[in-house]
Steps between C-alpha positions, in 0.01 A plus 500: 500500500387364834611179668179314435382556143394744213353520150767557236448701174370189323238443766650165618501405868847453648590375849799555720696248707250552780226290345362359826458848641292600196266199543443576864421863418235399244321282749526746787184685584683829548656510151482850363694731266597712800699218642808628693832324487691419822696792649839346419420473133360857490823643645715325237274615217511862614881500497495359145263769380719775643808360327316458169366855523845645559653310209209596273536865591870500416446320168194708411680827565781396270263403221307830526822705496621315191166558327504878549865525400492290182148406385298810591678742260430267206134463592442865584361617162248218476402542866446871448294433190291247687447737793410781261242281331352413840477866595343604166266205487656356182616147441719372220505159337860379533490296179337752268590825673142625456311702753218311671358779715161664459388602148530873574854465630592286198391768258696762692819296490458429129465871423810587698704224334385529139368853450782673310393846377708472184364154418144621550566808285650290221207257503251786492654722234713281270199392287441871423852573369541421131782479251507736202692442177521777242598402146601773257685565176856627493732592214839337461813653351385379158163676536298180517243452773552258786283405794602636838342425834499623858340355812360647818224469758143616544229522767141385449295796625153399381343158472397558136855509367646847567870488587724777633867512401783743429490699180855400416400130511276544193658813348689308230168393346382863466582784262585857604131582530448214742312285249576128440740442214402259223667163555549555873331282760443510876446162665390424856594183687280405794670304781268202452509514117865562419484288183201685350560877492225753431548767235440831675340818374675828580257723690712805576823622653658795673868547429526771764426259785625186318161328528289313246187285486446198277203263484448133423176327408436313823254508791514401865868582542648542850531878538731644766397691810626859520664649807554866590846624403441830682508314834833324448775530761871437465591158636175325404512157337521514120457198271566516126350247257592493133707341228868597540704412192178425312248218496756235592481615862132590493336560836819566697449638851750732671474655845620819663371816663387845398834682494379849409202702379459776239838434343545727196644287220589633152352313205510549122453838330604705805199379695506412868276280713441467872531130586504254788846367581542137612782254555288210373691376195364653178670397176433536126177311435349603836379818330122522519478252788358564845650635821286376791446573867458248784130459415572397141370833368668670206676817615720561196586406143863390470667714241872567546825395663812701570761348271877493491765335711491577870121541509286237667155500657382814320171414333213737425125475449225738389262568794177311436273796582655690209514192278133418555394856424694490172382156389135573585524801267667293229224238516217752491635778278811351332704791643553670837242772546552840658860560402583849373675524165722791393593359160879526475789257487838601645858459384666297780850618397431854613614565857650773717851451362381535141299809596809664649708414194253672265415776746128424508265446796478155651166329451324250273602507134197428281578237235151457354142620547194277466240625249180647649641489854493793742865575426429498125205738536707732720766504222781337696761384245788257474816671623322695774634466855228475766637676810187535713173310526207636701733747669762241603856475367564173318851375424416163346211289372438335839443836664273605214294181529479533878358852466267398215360197685373726777251633247214331320377489141326826402711721728670803345854567620769755421810359329812712471734422211832627365517543121777666300613722787146595603287385792131438424208427730233283339161380627457127443184299553586144601321213328459138610782255440351198321828348395 
């Protein structure tokens, strides 16, 4: 404020106590904005400015120090976020929290924030995982029939209704020959039609690999995409989708990693399978469901869990390359083609200890011989002990099957047997296993 006059913030003219001086200035011919005050006044004003500057500096320094000591730490996260957005070219609406940068940057941020691999996998594959209910007849203690039921999972593998599952999921509805039993029923529940199940037709099954195929009368179903189980590595993401504890928890998703490959697991009838091991939770009812990789591709068929107290995170799945080979054969031929068949069944009670007790060679004790098989034609009989197959010693049925499966139908092999204190060498032509 000068000594003569100024415009305030409201734009009103105000005058000082030197009104007559102001009037004389207006009428003077030399009036200009560069008017200089008398020297005495200029000296006083300069001293005032110096004092004001010193006081302002002291006060300003104190305020700045207080800000950095107390306020700055609280504001630091938001300041950093703001600076980061300036550097990246993004801006954020403070009220909505939405990104208001360029369209390309917006899409990138959305992908980073919302793209969860497991969520994407579940959305992609869940519609292809079905529930399976098997209804069958059982006998009570009073010999009257009652309805029993079991539940599991299945995988839609073809859009026209073909579904892959475990053999043991539908086994109760089949007789010993693998044919559907009268009064039994296999129902399929689609995720989007849980209240209207389809009655399924049994296409074929393979007890050896615990796989089966059923079919429903439907078209345009969401079939899964297959991965390559031969390329799996330990530590990869593994996602299991199925129905643990039955249809009540249909479509459950569990997550883990590939814990091991080619795990040899014993199954029924002294058979063994090489399976994928995972720590993704697999429980009763998950059987027949899918094990998936990070792309949402099926890499295995969930089939077993290590039970008992003290075991956790030990689930197993049939590699999909093997499963697809089996199910393709079941769909086309109703059995698995190309398997050699010897034609004997073994007594599982016979082992090395029993052999030593009766002073006979260790091997495979023949319990029965299938009519018209290679073993039947070569005159192998019940009670014989097979000690060698194709020149290799065999101590149990697994070793015999391993040696046999290296051959193909039509091959002739030498089988050495022990019978009544005598060793015989027989030539056996293998046939094709259509069971």
